[in-house]
TORBABA-770421 format. One line per field, with one value per residue (C-alpha): residue number from 0; residue in three letters; x, y negated, z. Coordinates in Angstrom, 2 decimals, always signed. Example, Ala and Ser with C-alpha at 12.3 -4.5 7.8 and 13.67 -1.06 7.14 Angstrom:
2
k	0|1
r	Ala|Ser
px	+12.30|+13.67
py	+4.50|+1.06
pz	+7.80|+7.14
***
This chain:
208
k	0|1|2|3|4|5|6|7|8|9|10|11|12|13|14|15|16|17|18|19|20|21|22|23|24|25|26|27|28|29|30|31|32|33|34|35|36|37|38|39|40|41|42|43|44|45|46|47|48|49|50|51|52|53|54|55|56|57|58|59|60|61|62|63|64|65|66|67|68|69|70|71|72|73|74|75|76|77|78|79|80|81|82|83|84|85|86|87|88|89|90|91|92|93|94|95|96|97|98|99|100|101|102|103|104|105|106|107|108|109|110|111|112|113|114|115|116|117|118|119|120|121|122|123|124|125|126|127|128|129|130|131|132|133|134|135|136|137|138|139|140|141|142|143|144|145|146|147|148|149|150|151|152|153|154|155|156|157|158|159|160|161|162|163|164|165|166|167|168|169|170|171|172|173|174|175|176|177|178|179|180|181|182|183|184|185|186|187|188|189|190|191|192|193|194|195|196|197|198|199|200|201|202|203|204|205|206|207
r	Met|Ala|Ala|Gly|Asp|Ala|Ala|Met|Asp|Thr|Val|Arg|Pro|Val|Leu|Ser|Arg|His|Leu|Pro|Gln|Arg|Ala|Arg|Thr|Leu|Tyr|Pro|Arg|Ala|Pro|Gly|Arg|Gln|Cys|Ser|Ile|Ser|Val|Ile|Ala|Ala|Ala|Ala|Pro|Gln|Val|Pro|Arg|Pro|Trp|Gly|Ala|Ile|Thr|Leu|Ala|Met|Glu|Ala|Ile|Gln|Val|Met|Glu|Arg|Pro|Tyr|Ser|Gly|Tyr|Ala|Glu|Leu|Ile|Gly|Tyr|Glu|Leu|Ile|Glu|Lys|Thr|Arg|Asp|Phe|Ala|Arg|Leu|Arg|Leu|Val|Ile|Gly|Pro|Gln|His|Leu|Asn|Arg|Met|Glu|Val|Pro|His|Gly|Gly|Val|Leu|Ala|Thr|Leu|Leu|Asp|Thr|Ala|Thr|Gly|Phe|Ala|Val|Ala|Leu|Ala|Asp|Gly|Pro|Asp|Arg|Ile|Leu|Arg|Ala|Val|Thr|Leu|Ser|Met|Asn|Val|Gln|Phe|Val|Gly|Gln|Ala|Arg|Ala|Gly|Asp|Thr|Ile|Phe|Ala|Glu|Gly|Gln|Arg|Ile|Gly|Gly|Gly|Arg|Thr|Ile|Ala|Phe|Ala|Arg|Gly|Glu|Leu|Arg|Asp|Gln|Asn|Gly|Gly|Val|Ile|Ala|Arg|Gly|Asp|Ala|Thr|Tyr|Arg|Phe|Leu|Asp|Arg|Pro|Ala|Ala|Gly|Ser|Ala|Thr|His|Asp|Pro|Glu|Thr|Arg|Gly|Arg|Asn
px	+115.11|+114.76|+111.76|+110.54|+110.67|+108.77|+106.09|+105.68|+105.60|+102.84|+100.75|+101.11|+99.17|+96.35|+96.18|+96.55|+94.30|+92.12|+90.81|+89.71|+87.93|+86.26|+85.31|+83.34|+81.52|+80.73|+80.24|+79.11|+77.63|+80.17|+82.74|+84.19|+85.22|+86.47|+88.54|+89.98|+91.03|+92.47|+94.54|+95.79|+96.71|+98.47|+100.49|+101.68|+104.96|+106.00|+105.51|+108.38|+109.03|+107.76|+105.57|+104.07|+102.81|+101.25|+99.59|+98.18|+96.87|+95.16|+93.59|+92.36|+90.84|+89.09|+87.59|+86.40|+84.78|+82.42|+79.45|+77.74|+75.63|+75.11|+71.79|+73.51|+75.87|+72.92|+71.08|+74.28|+73.89|+76.86|+77.16|+78.74|+78.30|+77.96|+77.91|+76.15|+72.41|+72.77|+73.55|+73.54|+73.44|+73.80|+72.36|+72.61|+69.38|+69.98|+67.68|+67.81|+66.02|+63.05|+59.58|+57.49|+56.52|+60.21|+60.47|+62.33|+60.46|+58.90|+60.77|+64.08|+63.01|+61.75|+65.07|+66.96|+64.75|+64.99|+68.76|+69.39|+67.21|+68.61|+72.16|+71.15|+69.85|+72.92|+75.05|+73.42|+76.80|+78.74|+80.61|+83.15|+80.56|+77.98|+74.94|+72.73|+69.04|+66.04|+63.12|+59.79|+57.71|+58.12|+55.72|+56.64|+55.16|+56.06|+55.85|+57.96|+59.56|+63.03|+64.33|+67.18|+70.42|+69.28|+71.30|+69.23|+70.47|+68.90|+69.23|+68.30|+68.11|+67.44|+64.90|+64.01|+63.55|+65.48|+67.90|+65.49|+63.33|+64.45|+62.54|+63.99|+62.99|+64.22|+64.03|+65.05|+66.06|+67.40|+70.53|+68.50|+67.08|+63.62|+61.92|+61.24|+59.99|+59.81|+59.46|+59.29|+60.56|+60.69|+63.59|+64.50|+68.10|+69.82|+72.88|+72.00|+73.36|+75.44|+73.56|+72.81|+72.92|+70.81|+69.47|+70.55|+67.98|+67.49|+66.42|+69.92|+71.59|+72.28|+71.72|+74.42
py	-98.15|-101.96|-103.61|-104.80|-101.27|-99.94|-102.60|-101.87|-98.10|-98.63|-100.99|-99.44|-96.20|-98.22|-100.50|-97.79|-95.10|-96.02|-99.41|-98.48|-95.41|-97.46|-100.06|-97.46|-96.56|-100.10|-101.73|-99.06|-101.75|-104.52|-103.99|-107.45|-106.67|-103.22|-104.86|-107.31|-104.47|-102.50|-105.52|-105.87|-102.19|-102.29|-105.34|-103.88|-102.37|-105.66|-108.11|-109.50|-107.66|-107.72|-110.82|-110.07|-106.75|-108.38|-111.03|-108.34|-106.35|-109.43|-110.27|-106.72|-106.70|-110.01|-108.58|-105.51|-107.64|-109.33|-107.02|-109.71|-109.52|-112.35|-113.02|-113.27|-115.88|-117.75|-117.89|-118.44|-116.15|-114.55|-111.16|-112.02|-108.80|-105.16|-102.12|-98.80|-99.39|-103.15|-106.20|-109.94|-112.64|-116.41|-119.02|-122.80|-124.22|-126.65|-128.60|-125.75|-123.51|-125.85|-125.75|-128.83|-129.11|-129.62|-126.36|-123.16|-121.22|-118.01|-116.10|-117.21|-116.03|-112.73|-112.31|-112.68|-110.12|-107.69|-108.09|-107.79|-104.71|-103.26|-103.63|-102.06|-99.02|-98.93|-98.84|-95.65|-93.88|-96.91|-99.72|-97.39|-95.70|-97.99|-96.05|-97.10|-97.54|-99.18|-101.02|-99.21|-101.71|-104.73|-106.64|-110.20|-112.48|-116.17|-117.47|-120.64|-123.24|-124.48|-127.61|-128.57|-128.44|-125.68|-122.48|-119.31|-116.01|-112.82|-109.60|-106.19|-102.95|-99.43|-98.06|-94.61|-92.23|-89.28|-88.55|-89.61|-92.39|-95.06|-97.65|-101.01|-104.13|-107.66|-111.07|-114.60|-117.19|-120.72|-122.05|-122.80|-119.29|-120.16|-117.36|-118.18|-114.86|-111.15|-108.18|-104.41|-102.49|-98.97|-97.75|-94.73|-93.53|-93.00|-91.68|-89.22|-90.11|-87.61|-84.85|-85.81|-89.57|-90.94|-94.45|-96.74|-98.08|-101.73|-102.66|-101.92|-104.50|-107.86|-111.09|-113.63
pz	+28.09|+27.96|+29.58|+26.18|+24.77|+27.76|+27.36|+23.66|+24.22|+26.77|+24.65|+21.18|+21.90|+23.39|+20.39|+17.76|+19.20|+22.17|+21.08|+17.54|+18.93|+21.64|+19.04|+17.11|+20.33|+21.41|+18.05|+15.56|+13.30|+13.74|+10.97|+11.48|+15.04|+14.12|+11.40|+13.93|+16.21|+13.29|+12.29|+15.86|+15.97|+12.60|+13.63|+16.93|+15.65|+14.02|+16.89|+18.98|+22.22|+24.91|+24.83|+21.44|+22.73|+25.75|+23.56|+21.28|+24.21|+25.67|+22.31|+21.87|+25.34|+24.65|+21.47|+23.35|+26.06|+23.57|+23.03|+20.97|+17.84|+15.41|+17.11|+20.48|+19.11|+17.59|+20.93|+22.90|+25.92|+27.67|+29.34|+32.69|+34.67|+33.69|+35.92|+35.71|+35.13|+35.56|+33.43|+34.03|+31.36|+31.44|+29.10|+29.32|+27.90|+25.06|+22.74|+20.23|+22.74|+23.33|+21.85|+21.01|+24.69|+25.57|+27.55|+26.56|+23.90|+25.19|+22.51|+24.01|+27.45|+26.05|+24.24|+27.51|+29.23|+26.33|+26.16|+29.89|+30.27|+27.05|+28.32|+31.65|+29.78|+27.53|+30.70|+31.98|+31.88|+33.14|+31.36|+29.75|+27.53|+25.99|+24.76|+21.89|+22.65|+21.01|+22.59|+22.46|+24.42|+26.68|+28.91|+29.94|+32.61|+32.34|+35.89|+35.87|+33.66|+32.85|+31.19|+28.90|+30.84|+33.18|+33.44|+33.27|+34.65|+33.32|+35.30|+33.97|+35.92|+34.65|+37.10|+35.76|+32.89|+31.59|+28.76|+26.01|+27.46|+29.93|+31.94|+32.94|+34.81|+34.20|+35.82|+34.84|+37.42|+37.14|+38.83|+41.97|+42.23|+40.92|+39.02|+35.36|+34.01|+34.73|+32.45|+32.20|+29.19|+27.82|+25.69|+23.65|+23.77|+20.44|+22.29|+25.03|+28.47|+30.34|+32.14|+35.71|+35.14|+37.97|+38.22|+41.01|+43.43|+42.42|+45.93|+47.23|+44.98|+46.56|+44.65|+43.92
***
């Protein structure tokens, strides 16, 4: 078997079966992204070998690594780290994020905390199975300030709960490590985590 044939035979099943199924898990309400993956999968048999297959696989992976909503794209934050029970976001503060006092609007900071903790809860079974969950309550403490041009990092950690309700803690820091805000949130799972899913101790995680 030629190398090109081997590459295509390896990539095609992933494109035609695994990715569309995973898309429905990760993006149940994102028909545009599902459509993109379906187009990629449908085109797989027609692309030149082997580089076309590799290009398609890379494009499909890039699509799958963007767990963004329209609101996420509006605000502009990025998910830069995701592990079981933990998520880290990054946002560069621009003029569109500022209030009339020329500091980031509290709603932007609350969004980052809600999103980071929400991702942490959604990652209760690890990054290969993203669970759906909804926010029940969130308490935010604004303890610092940022300015336009600053980079804010939001960390969320699932700290407890069971298979129906989850508790999470979040923190925002600037590029110098200064604390901007902290928050605690409660979530309800719409997809039940696997039996025996235990939370990780947040005190054992080192900071970057």
